[in-house]
N, C-alpha and C positions, 0 to 999 in steps of 0.2 A: 581512544581509551584507551589506554592497555593494563597488560597483568601486570603481575610481580613475575614475568620471564619477560617480556617487550611485546606478548602478543596480542593481539587487537582482536578487544571486546561491541566498541563499537566503531562508529564514524561521524566525525560532528564535519559532516557532510559543507553547510552555510548554503551559499547561493553561489553562479559561475560571476566574476566578473562580463555583464556585460546592463546595460545601462536601461534596454530593455526589461527585463528579468521580472520587476514588477509588476510593469505593463501584461508580460505576460501566466504570473498568477492571478492575477488578475481577471483575465477571461479565464482562462481557468474554472476557478468560485462562481462567475456566474455562468459556468458555462450547468456546473451543479446546482449551482442554487436555482435555477434554470429549467434540469434535472428536478428536484426537486420539486417547485411545484409542476411543473409537468405534470408527473406520481401521484399530487393529493390529485388533481384534478378530473382525470381520465377511472383510480380508487386505486393503481395500484399500491399506492402509502395511504394506509388512513392515518393522518397525522403524526404524535414521534410514537415512533419502533420502537419499544425496549427489551431487547438483547446484553447479553453476558461484560458487550463493552462497550456498555449505555446507554444510550437517551434518546434515536437520530435515526435519520432512514438509510437503509446502506439499502448499494449499490455489487454485485461482486462480477465479473466475466474472466473468463477465461477456458485454462489446465487441473483440473486436477482431481483425487486423487481417495477417496474415502468414505467416508460414512450410507458403507452400504457397494456399497458400487461395486460392480464385478473389473472390474478395470480401470482404468484413466482412460477418457472422456470433459469435452465441453461442458458446461453450466448452462441448464437445460431453463429456462426461463420462456413466463409469459412472450406472444407477441406484444403486445404493450410494454412490457416490464423493458426486451429485445431489443426493442426503438429503444429506450431510451436509453439504455445498453449502448449504442453504437450512435450513436449521438454524442456522448463520449470521446468512444472511443476514436472518433475520427478528425474529433478538435485539436488541432493542431499544437495549442500553448501545456493541452495535458499534452500530447504526447512529449515535447519538447523536457518539461516532468518528466514520463520516464523516461527516455531518454536520458536524464542527468544522471538518476538512478543508477544504472544500470554502466552510464562511466564511473561516476562510483566505486561502486563495487572491484569496476577495473585491474583502476588505476591504484583501491587501498588492500585489496585481498584477490590477487594475481591468481593465485593458484587456485583460491574458491569456484573464483569467478570460469576459471576456465574447466574444473568440476565441473562448476552449472554445463557449461557449452559441451565438453563430450556428453557427460548423460540424456540434458536435454534431446539433441538436433538428434542420436539414438534412436527416442525416444521417441519424433518425428517421423522420422523417416525410418518406423518399423510401424506408425498410424496413422497412414497421410490423413488424417480425418479429422485429424488436429489440428486449433485453428490458434494462432500467436492473435496476443491483439497489437502490439508494438511492434514492427520491422528493427528498431530502432533498442529492445531495453529484453535481455533477459530473462528477466522472469515470463512469467510462463501465466501470471492469475496473477489480479491487483484488485481493488475494494473502492471504492469510495466514497466517501465521509459526508452527507451531502446536505450537513449544517440543520439552519443556519448554527447553531454553539457549539459544534460539538468539542463532546467535552469527554472523553473516553475514562471508564473506570478501569482499574483497575485488574490485568489480566494475563497469562502468557496464552498464546497463540499455538499451541499442543501440535496439532498438526500437523505446522511449517517439519521443513527437514531442520536435525534438531541443533543441530552448527553452521547450519544459513544465518544470510543478512534477514533482512528488512525492509525495505528504504518504503523513504516516510518519510513527505514537504506537507508543512502546515501555510492555510492559507486564508486570508478574511478582515476584518477592520478586529484589530484586541489593541488591550497595552501589555503586551507581551514579557514586561517587566510586571505587574499585579495579575495573570493570570495565563492561562494555554502552556507555563510545562511543561516539561515532558520527567519524569521521574522513572527513572530503573533499578526496584523495591533497593535490588542484590550485593549490585553497589552497592551500593546508599549516592546515590545522586539528582543530582535538579538540575535541571537545562533549559536553560532560556529558551527557547523556539517557538522564536520572529518566525514572520508571517515573510516566506520566501522561501524557507530553509529548511536544509532537506538532511535526514537522518539515516545512519545505516547499523540495526539493533538484530542481538540474539533473540529474535520474538521469539521466538519454542519456551524456551526454559528462562528471560527473568523478568519477568513481573511487571511492567511500566504499566501507566496509566499519563494521563494527562492531567493537572492544578485549574482548581474555578473561574475561570473567567465573568467580566465585571453581567452580567445585565442590561444586555442592546450594543452588544457587541456580538461580531459576528465569528466566525471560522468553519475551517471545512478539514477535510487531511486526505490526501490519493497516499496511499501505499497500494508496494505490491511487494510479490513472497513465492515462495511454489513450497507443492505440500508436500514432505516426505512419502508421503507412495508413490508420486512419480522414480522418486530413486529407486525405489527392494522395487517397486515395477523389475525394473531397469534391470537390477545385481542378478532379480533372481528370474534372469531372460525369457521373457518378458511372459 
């Protein structure tokens, strides 16, 4: 998706040409479903969780800076929640989703991707206690939207790098022609977003969300992003 000057606004990555991709996505969704069920069973989640992005439980992992932090750091969770996150981060199918988002970023926005590489490499070298989520992805942070029927409310992720891109992969069993589309308010677009598809979008300044899905359908999503504060921290000399 280009602006009038031919500059990339968002990228509909779709899915790789891999006959096993459906199985990969299904396995990733099953892992998120298990995490939600385990979280409910151990008290990490108490039913549906209401937040500004919707009504579903989430798990976030990675490196961030903001919300009162004095310096960049790894997100800190309870022992039970961290165990759920570790299981997701170690899942081979989720790792493949992460790598596809990152490689698509490198392909369609190479200068911006290189900026991420240079800044985040400096950050991780300066603060050697910071931990990568995935060795095959440039993104320092990730969120797992755990279903079972994820529909995000209209929102902008204003803490993300304002000119950066966020990767979003959709998964589940739903009719993507009847619901689950992603819409981007400022550019007035509504886009079919089937299971297994990935989109890169500037989530910090474009309001976006999903259309409702049918009752009984299932939908999950996996996102990667970078907090703008990380880049400011490096720019100002740590």
